[in-house]
Every structure is written in C-alpha cells, then in structure tokens.
PARO-595435 format. One record per residue (C-alpha): residue number from 0; residue in one letter; z, y, x. Coordinates in steps of 0.001 Angstrom, whole numbers, plus 500000, padded with zeros to 6 digits. Example, Ala and Ser with C-alpha at 12.3 -4.5 7.8 and 13.67 -1.06 7.14 Angstrom:
R num residu     pz     py     px
R   0      A 507800 495500 512300
R   1      S 507140 498940 513670
END
This chain:
R num residu     pz     py     px
R   0      M 458269 164663 784136
R   1      A 455337 166581 782748
R   2      R 453345 168830 785005
R   3      K 453024 172470 784202
R   4      K 449553 173790 783577
R   5      P 448541 176565 785941
R   6      A 448809 179993 784390
R   7      A 445488 181286 783102
R   8      A 444136 184458 784598
R   9      P 444743 187482 782383
R  10      A 441850 188406 780116
R  11      F 442539 192128 780546
R  12      I 444008 194344 783245
R  13      L 445897 197440 782091
R  14      F 445364 200835 783709
R  15      D 447021 204244 783412
R  16      V 444526 207113 783399
R  17      I 445282 210736 784261
R  18      Y 442714 213353 783294
R  19      E 442064 216607 785148
R  20      D 443607 218610 782283
R  21      G 446910 216757 782809
R  22      A 446548 214396 779816
R  23      R 447626 210810 780375
R  24      S 446419 207622 778719
R  25      S 448532 204529 779361
R  26      N 447671 200844 779173
R  27      R 443902 201169 778940
R  28      R 442467 197647 778785
R  29      V 439678 196613 781161
R  30      P 438286 193049 781099
R  31      A 439386 191154 784199
R  32      G 435808 189966 784704
R  33      E 434739 193570 785371
R  34      L 437046 193806 788406
R  35      G 437331 192154 791761
R  36      G 434889 191461 794523
R  37      L 434301 194038 797209
R  38      D 434661 196936 794777
R  39      G 438243 196063 793774
R  40      D 439369 198296 790894
R  41      A 436513 200817 791249
R  42      P 434516 199338 788306
R  43      A 437486 200127 786027
R  44      R 436704 203838 786280
R  45      A 433121 203358 785060
R  46      F 434300 201062 782250
R  47      I 436930 203558 781051
R  48      E 434477 206476 781300
R  49      E 432057 204515 779091
R  50      Q 434856 203878 776572
R  51      D 435634 207610 776562
R  52      R 431949 208459 775948
R  53      K 431780 206106 772955
R  54      V 434980 207536 771464
R  55      A 433699 211091 772000
R  56      E 430439 210257 770221
R  57      M 432278 208889 767201
R  58      S 434956 211571 767012
R  59      G 433010 214567 768276
R  60      N 435969 215351 770550
R  61      P 435035 214837 774242
R  62      R 437571 213778 776861
R  63      G 437878 215660 780139
R  64      P 436973 214203 783538
R  65      I 439220 211505 784992
R  66      K 441450 212582 787880
R  67      S 442957 209203 788800
R  68      I 443275 205601 787650
R  69      T 446099 203243 788633
R  70      R 447140 199800 787464
R  71      S 449925 199880 784916
R  72      P 453277 198726 786296
R  73      G 454435 195203 785523
R  74      Q 451171 193397 786080
END
C-alpha cells in the first residue's frame, strides 16, 4: 500500500479585514512565511496595510484605517 505524502503547508493564509468606516474585505491573502513565531498573526496587519498603500497609490483612492483582522473561516 502506498504511503500518503504529508500535506504541504499552505502558501497563503486568508484574512477578513474590517475597516473603521465599516467596510469589509474578505479573503485577503498573506504569505504564510510572513506569519508565525512569537508575533503570531500580527505581521498580517502590516502586510495588508502595505497592500492597501500600494493600491491607493495606483488608484488615487485611499483606504481607511483597519479596525480588525481575523483569519477567514475554513482554514
């Protein structure tokens, strides 16, 4: 009987972001390598804020401050 290969770690972790103005952004992708260690999911906030800054520069439409970040369900 063949052995199963261990499941590979996910390349991305998905997060739901809620902004202070009440807007919600679901399934924001953060590389798994950015997370972990003693900081846990805290680096995800900085990564998503940087993504928002880049999008705002290109579109000229800034995003409001982030209120909360949680992992998307089903991960």
